[in-house]
ZASE-320109 format. One record per residue (C-alpha): residue in one letter; x, y, z. Coordinates in steps of 0.1 Angstrom, whole numbers, plus 2048, in hexadecimal, padded with zeros to 3 digits. Layout:
N
aXYZ
...
This chain:
648
x8008007FE
x8108227F5
x81583C810
x80785E808
x820876810
x81489781F
x81D8B380C
x8318D181A
x8208F281E
x83591081A
x82F93082D
x82094B816
x83A962808
x83E985811
x8369A17F8
x8589B17FA
x8799A6807
x87B9A182C
x88E9B9840
x89D9B1865
x88599987A
x86C9AA88D
x86F9AB8B3
x84B9A08B8
x84197C8AC
x824976894
x82A999884
x83B998861
x8499BA85B
x8469B9835
x8229B1835
x8179CB84F
x82D9E883F
x8229E181B
x7FE9D4820
x7E89E8836
x7C89D283B
x7C39AF82D
x7A59AD814
x793990826
x7A3983846
x79F95F84E
x793955873
x7B094F888
x7B192F89C
x7AC9358C1
x7CE92A8CF
x7DE9428B3
x7CA9608BF
x7D39588E4
x7FA9568DD
x7F89768C9
x7E798A8E3
x7FA97C900
x81C9848EF
x8139A78E5
x8079AE909
x8259A0918
x83C9B18FF
x82A9D4904
x8269CF928
x8479C3934
x85C9C6916
x8649A1917
x8799978FA
x86A97E8E2
x8789668C8
x87B9748A1
x869965887
x88894F87C
x88893E89C
x86493C8A6
x84F91A8A1
x836924887
x825903889
x81990F8AA
x80392589B
x7F691087D
x7DF8F687E
x7F08D6889
x7F48B7873
x7FC89387B
x820895870
x83788C854
x83B86785C
x819853856
x80E83E875
x80381B878
x7E280C884
x7E97FC8A6
x7D67DD8A0
x7DB7D587C
x7FE7E7875
x7F37F7855
x7FF81A84D
x7E4834854
x7DD84F838
x7EA86F849
x7D288C84C
x7D98A7831
x7EA8C4840
x7D38E683F
x7E3903830
x7EF91A84C
x7DF93C850
x7F7957848
x804967868
x7FA988859
x7D797E85A
x7D997287F
x7E3991891
x7C49A28A2
x7CD9C4892
x7C49B8872
x7A19A8878
x78F9CA871
x7949CC84C
x7789B983B
x7539C3834
x74C9B6858
x7649CF866
x7699D188A
x76B9F688C
x746A04887
x743A2286D
x734A43872
x70FA4386C
x701A61856
x724A73854
x720A96847
x730A9D825
x735ABF830
x73AAD0852
x722AE4863
x726B08859
x718B2686C
x6F2B1E860
x6F3AFD872
x6FFB0E893
x6E3B2888E
x6CCB0C88C
x6D8AFB8AA
x6D6B1B8BE
x6B1B1E8B0
x6ADAFB8C0
x6B9B058E0
x6A3B238E2
x686B0B8DA
x68EAF78F8
x693B11910
x6B7B0D911
x6D3B2491A
x6E6B338FD
x708B318F2
x721B4C8F9
x738B598DE
x754B478EE
x740B268ED
x731B2D8CC
x755B308BE
x761B0E8CF
x745AFF8BD
x74BB0A89C
x770B0189D
x766AE08AE
x750AD6891
x76AAE4878
x783ACD889
x76DAAD881
x765AB685F
x770A9D844
x78DAA5833
x79EA93812
x77CA8080C
x780A6F830
x764A6B846
x762A7C868
x76DA64885
x74CA64898
x731A4B89B
x716A66896
x712A8287D
x723AA1886
x704AB488C
x6F7A9A8A3
x712AA38BA
x700AC48C1
x6E4ABF8DB
x6D8ACA8FC
x6D0ABE91F
x6C0AC3941
x6D8AB895A
x6C1AAB978
x6D9A9E993
x6FDA94999
x70AA799B2
x72DA749C1
x735A549D4
x743A329CE
x73DA1B9B1
x724A089CA
x710A269D1
x710A319AB
x701A0D9A3
x6E8A0F9BE
x6DCA339B0
x6DDA2498C
x6C8A06999
x6AEA1B9A6
x6A8A2C987
x6A9A0B973
x6909FC98C
x678A17982
x678A1495D
x655A0F94D
x65FA03925
x685A02921
x6A7A02931
x6C8A0391A
x6E59FD935
x70B9FE927
x7289F993D
x74F9F3937
x7599D8952
x7419BC95F
x74C9AC97D
x74099899A
x7399B19B6
x71F9C19CD
x7179D99B2
x70F9BD99C
x6F79AF9B5
x6E79D09BC
x6E39D3993
x6D49AF994
x6BB9B89AE
x6AF9D699B
x6A69BF97B
x6949A9994
x6809C49A1
x6799D297E
x66D9B2972
x6559AC990
x6469CF98A
x6409C9964
x6309A896D
x61A9BA988
x6119D696F
x6069BC954
x60F9D6937
x6279C0927
x64F9BA92A
x6679D5930
x6849D4915
x6A49D2926
x6C79D2914
x6E89CD928
x70A9D4917
x72D9D0923
x7519CE915
x7669BA92D
x7629A1948
x78699394A
x7A598B934
x79A96B928
x77797B91C
x78B994907
x7A397C8F8
x7889678ED
x7719818E3
x7669868BE
x7709A98B1
x7529B089D
x7389CC8A1
x71C9B38AA
x7329A88C8
x72898A8DD
x7059828E6
x6FE96D908
x6E0955907
x6CC956928
x6DC934932
x6FA94893A
x6EC96294F
x6EE953970
x71394F96B
x718974964
x70797E985
x6E5986974
x6C4976982
x6B7955972
x6A295C955
x68494F969
x68796D97F
x685985962
x66497A951
x65A99E950
x6799A993B
x6819A5917
x6A69A591F
x6C599F90C
x6EB9A2914
x7099A78FD
x72D9B18FE
x7439C28E4
x7689C28E7
x7849C68CC
x7A89B78CF
x7C09C28DB
x7B99E08F0
x7989EE8E4
x77D9EC903
x75E9FF8FE
x762A1591A
x743A2791D
x72AA25937
x705A34936
x6E3A2993D
x6C4A33928
x6A1A2F93C
x681A31929
x694A4790F
x68FA64927
x6ABA6293F
x6CFA5F93B
x6E7A55955
x70AA57950
x720A4796C
x745A4596F
x744A2197F
x7449FF970
x7309E2980
x74E9D6994
x75E9D19B7
x7759EF9B9
x76EA079D3
x777A259C1
x769A499C2
x74EA4B9A5
x734A65996
x716A63984
x701A7F971
x6DFA7D96A
x6CEA90949
x6B0A94937
x6A9AA3916
x6B6AA18F3
x6D6A938FC
x6C2A70905
x6B8A6E8E1
x6DCA748D5
x6E7A588EE
x6CDA418E0
x6D9A498BC
x6FCA3D8C8
x6EEA1C8DA
x6DEA108BB
x6FBA178A5
x714A048BE
x7009ED8D4
x6E09EA8C2
x6ED9D98A1
x6D69BD898
x6B99C98B2
x6969C58A7
x67F9E48A0
x6809FC8BC
x663A008D5
x64BA1F8D2
x651A3B8E8
x635A44900
x63BA69904
x61CA6C91B
x627A55936
x63AA64954
x65BA54960
x662A48980
x680A4E992
x696A4B9B2
x68CA3E9D3
x66FA329EA
x65AA519F3
x674A699E7
x668A879D2
x681AA09C4
x67EAC49BA
x670AB9997
x654AA49A6
x665A8399A
x659A669AF
x65FA409B3
x64AA259C5
x663A0A9C1
x680A0B9D8
x69C9F29D5
x6BB9FF9E9
x6C3A18A05
x6C4A3C9F5
x6E3A4C9EC
x6EDA719EE
x6E5A839CF
x6E9AA89C6
x6CCAB89B2
x6D6AD599F
x6C9AF69AB
x6C4B06988
x6A2B0B978
x697AE4974
x686AEF950
x6A5AFE944
x6BAAEA92B
x6E0AF1921
x6F2AEE901
x705ACF901
x71DABB8EB
x71DA958E8
x744A898E6
x744A668DE
x767A568D9
x768A3A8BE
x77EA1D8C7
x79EA198B1
x7AE9F58B0
x7D1A058A5
x7DFA118C7
x7F9A298B3
x815A208CA
x833A348C7
x850A298B2
x861A0F8AE
x8409FB8B9
x82AA0B89F
x8429FF883
x8339DD889
x80F9E5888
x7FA9ED869
x7F4A12860
x7D1A1E86A
x7B8A2E853
x7BFA5084A
x79EA5E85A
x7A5A4B87B
x7BBA6488B
x7B0A648B0
x7B7A878B5
x79BA8E89B
x780A7C8AF
x765A918C1
x771A8B8E5
x796A938DE
x78FAB18C7
x779AC38DE
x78FAB98FD
x7ADAC88ED
x79BAE78E0
x78AAEF900
x7ABAEF912
x7BDB028F7
x7A1B1D8F7
x7A1B1E91F
x7A6B3F92D
x7A4B3C953
x7A2B1A961
x7A0AF595C
x795ADB973
x79DAB796E
x795A96982
x79FA75972
x7AEA56981
x7CDA58968
x7E0A6E951
x7F4A61936
x7E4A72917
x801A85909
x7EDA9C8F1
x7D9AA8910
x7F9AA9925
x806AC1909
x7E6AD5909
x7E5ADC930
x80BAE592E
x802AFE913
x7E6B0B929
x7FAB10949
x813B23933
x7F6B3B928
x7EEB4294C
x7D1B2C94F
x7CDB1D971
x7CCAF596E
x7C0ADD98A
x7C8AB8986
x7BBA9D99F
x7C6A7A995
x7D2A5A9A5
x7F4A4A9AB
x7F9A259A8
x7D6A1E994
x7D2A0597A
x7F7A05975
x7FD9E695F
x7DF9F3949
x7F1A14944
x813A0293D
x8009EC923
x7ECA07912
x809A2090F
x823A05904
x837A0A923
x83BA3191B
x82CA3E93C
x815A3C958
x804A5796C
x821A5E984
x839A63967
x824A78951
x819A8F970
x83EA9497A
x848A9D954
x828AB6955
x834AC6972
x85AAC9967
x850AD6945
x837AEF954
x852AFC96E
x86DAFE951
x857B1193A
x84FB29955
x871B3495B
x884B4B949
x89AB3F92B
x8BAB4093D
x8AFB3195D
x89CB11951
x8A3AF4967
x8B2B09984
x892AFF998
x879B159AD
x85FB2D99F
x84AB26983
x82BB0F97D
x816B25991
x7F5B1B97E
x7FBAF5984
x7EBAE29A1
x7EEABD9A2
x7E1AA69BE
x7E0A7F9C3
x7C1A739D0
x7CBA5E9F1
x7ABA4F9F9
x79EA3DA15
x7BFA36A21
x7C2A5AA2C
x7A4A63A44
x799A87A42
x779A8EA51
x75AA90A3E
x73DA77A3B
x737A75A16
x732A55A04
x754A589F1
x766A57A13
x76CA30A0F
x77CA339EB
x79EA2A9E5
x7A6A379C6
x790A519B1
x781A4698F
x76DA65989
x773A75968
x76AA9B966
x777ABA955
x76CADF959
x777AFA944
x777B1F94E
x75CB16966
x740B1594C
x747AF2933
x744AD2945
x750AB3937
x742A91948
x743A6E93B
x758A5093A
x77AA5D92B
x79AA5E941
x7B6A72938
x7CAA55930
x7D8A4990E
x7BEA2C90B
x79EA4390E
x7B1A598F3
x7BCA3E8DB
x7ACA1C8DD
x78DA1D8F4
x76AA268EB
x75EA42900
x73DA57905
x73DA7A913
x728A9C917
x734ABE917
x71BAD592A
x71CAFB924
x70FB09944
x721B1B961
x709B1297B
x70CAEB971
x732AF0973
x732B01995
x71CAE79A4
x72EAC9996
x750AD79A2
x745ADE9C4
x737AB99C7
x755AAA9B8
x76CABE9D1
x757AB59EE
x756A919E5
x77CA929E6
x77CA9DA0A
x79FAA9A0E
x7ADA88A07
x7C7A929F0
x7EFA949ED
x7FCAB39E2
x814AAD9C3
x819ACF9B6
x80BAF39C5
x80BB0F9AE
x803B319B9
x801B3B9DF
x7E7B549D8
x7C5B549CF
x7B1B339CB
x7C2B1B9E5
x7BCAFD9D1
x7A4ADF9D1
x7B7AD09F2
x7B0AEDA07
x78DAF29F7
x784ACEA00
x78DAD3A25
x77DAF4A2B
x75EAEDA13
x761B09A01
x752B0E9DD
x768B1E9C3
x768B1999E
């Protein structure tokens, strides 16, 4: 009996002569530098994807040397075969026909960076992009809308900022704007109802009370989903909501839950597609959700979206009955961190609904009809706020919440500032040499979030207040240094030793918060000194104030809910005491380059003043002074928090 010898399979040849081996395995340099995105990537075997991700993470995080292409056993990444020599049947001794070798998948098609190239691209495309940027007529129409909804009007400075913001995002050279919504959809309005500062658990408790009062629909999105007391509170809210729906007998309430991350293995095995991964009801119990038999009053679906290697959907928001929008900074997680949550009503709810439909609602059935005449129930048993909002469905102890003292019927100009995810991390050289070039219109600085923040900082005239977990975004750091040099007072509250490994990975080892803060201080001091005395120390930087939040490790009086927080996870920026930006974005590289974010900018002095007061009081003086600016005038956030003063 003739033996069929297996054919020898060669690796696909490179389009150009091979230069020196790549320091990263699995990354053929010629292909990556000459062929931007493969036309139709083949599916990668799970073990190949796992090896790729682990190798990239180890190299980026710890600079671990890896074998070159010439020494790496490529057979580990291709589909295995039975070997060259034919094997014999143990019983009969006859030679067995060997299994034919499968043609190995080219390495260039296996690396995760290449999987967003086909028609089923992992990067969602902007919906309804404008072919031309909004001109003055569009802004005039927007101002007419503000008048029709009894809104405050834009000042001349704010109008100029909005014009330049839209102009920055306008298409150029035939490229589409890097925004998930049309440019005109970013111009909206909102009515801030309340603001809460506390811990992740207190924020989830507040959010759960709003969810439990829904009458038709709940659209909930978070980033991290983990076993915790917060998750248990959220699950109880779903049970209460289901029981209420069954008791009323008016049909099931539509609930959609979306998250991006629940652990390392989940992310490594996650499909990088816009549809994400849907979880059947049989898996809900393992995720900490109630059993489907406890949720018969809900039409519920759960899904996750994540794009390898680093692109989490970091946005956090909840839309209840298409009337109320909650923007929390907290995940459904176990960390005892300081958090905040803002509750909005108005046109901004419709804007977030459009965003949800374009990102999380892919494949959803027809939308349910709104019932505009039905009143919305909110907040706490026997609790009735200044606006007549009432709830009869208690589920948890009440939480402290600040209701804004401004006219409850007054709305404010608001910008929706999304940040689309980008799978290419744009690491500094030489790492970027081994990664495919991103599309021309995917410049991270051209997104609504980044463009507006840079413009707002560049146009600031008096003050900038920033509270952020981390500070590793170099474009923002450059803008802050320039603002201090112009004479703007910059007050920065951040944390040390918070998510350090994540910072190292997402910056490719280029820096962590402590390094970036140190460099910022040195730069500001050097720029403020005379030319001949730079580097001599002393003086300079009189407009920069920097603090690290020390958390519960340093007890400083107070009885606020944030007293138990060991770190601060709040994200907020206040420009000139009139523009307030809240949402999910940190001042770190991940939020500016790879993650998807959602934020709003509210143009209102009263809103800015009250938000800052609540944030400073929440800090409670638990701060470590890193750099103190001028000694006259405003004493800074640390002193404010101790003596309870209100200053903007």
